[in-house]
N, C-alpha and C positions, 0 to 999 in steps of 0.2 A: 390740670391734674391736681388733686388734693393729696397732700401728704400729712400724716399725723405722726408725731414723734413724742413718745412718752419718756419720762425720766423721773428719777427720785426713788426708785426701788432700792432694796437692800436687805440686809440682815438686821433684825432688831429683836430684842427680848420681849417676852410677853409683858403687856402693860405699857410698852413704848409707843412712839408715834413716828409716822412718816408722812411726808407731803409729796404726792405725785403731781407732776405737771404734764400737760399734753399741749404741744405747740402745733398749730395748723398752718400749713402753707396755702397760698392761694387766696383769692378774694372771697368775699361773702361769708366768712366765718361767722360774723355777727348775726346772720339771719337764720342760722341753723341751731336746733337743739343738739346737745351733745350728751353722750352717755359713757358710763364706765361699766365694764364687765370684768370678770375674773374667771380663770380656769385653773383648777387644781389637777394634779396628775390623775388620770383615770376618770375624771369627772367631766360633765358637760359645762360649756360656758355658761356662767351665771351672771344675771343682772345685779349690779351693785347700786347704781343710781343714775339719775339723768337730770339735766337742767335745760330749761327753755332758753331761747336766744337772748333774752334780757334778764334771765335769772328770776323771772317772776313766778315760775313754778319749778319746784324741785321734788323729785321722788327718790326714795331710798328703799332698798330691800330691808325686810324686817330684821335680817341678821346683822345689819350694820347701823340701823337707826339709832341715833343717840351717840354713836361713836365716830361716824364718818360725816364729813361735810363737803359738799360740792360747791364750787364757785367758779366764776369765769371773769376774765379781763378781756373784753372785746378789742380794746385798743392794742393789746399785745397778742391777739389771736391765741389765747391760752385758756385752758380749762384746768382746774385744780381738783385734787381729791385729798383732803386732809383726813388722815386716819389716826385716831387716838385710841388708847386702851386696846392695842392690838392683841389678838389671841392666836394661838398656834393654828387654829382652824381658818384663819385668814390667809394662810400661806397659799400663794397662787401666782400665776402670771396675770398681771392687770393690764387691761386694754382700754384705750379710749376709742370712741367711734362717733361718727357723724350720723345723726338721724336724717333719713332721706327726706321726709316731709311729714307735717302734721303731728298730732299728739297721740294718735292711736298706736297701741303696741309699744309703748316706751320701753318695756322690759323684754322685748323680743329681738334677739340678734338679727333676725332676717329683715328687720325694719331699718337697719343701718347700712349705709352704702360705702363708707370708707372706714378703715380700721388702721390703728397703729400696729407696730411690731410687738408691742408688749414690754412690760418691765417686771422683773421678778421681785416678789415680796416674800421674804421668809421670816417667820416669827418663831423663835425658839422658846421652849418652855422653861 
């Protein structure tokens, strides 16, 4: 059984930074692509970004490009989301997820088979 645990969320002022971490239990973390999604109240879950198993390919949503950076440390079974220049519209619960297989549909929640419980990010203006 795979478990994903996010941490690092919190309250920050606009323009500030946060670094989210997602630690995976179980084996074979290093062979899977990982994604970050977020969900604001009353809105659908939204793709933030994704990274392949070795970090060789990384995708970002247009809304976060240039401000957010995804990385991973396979030795520690951890994927990170560095968020800089945060805006109030970034306020949401952030989730990490494991991509089930392949590179098709990296931005589609249905393509991910395991999810963390989420961590709240609140950006005040």
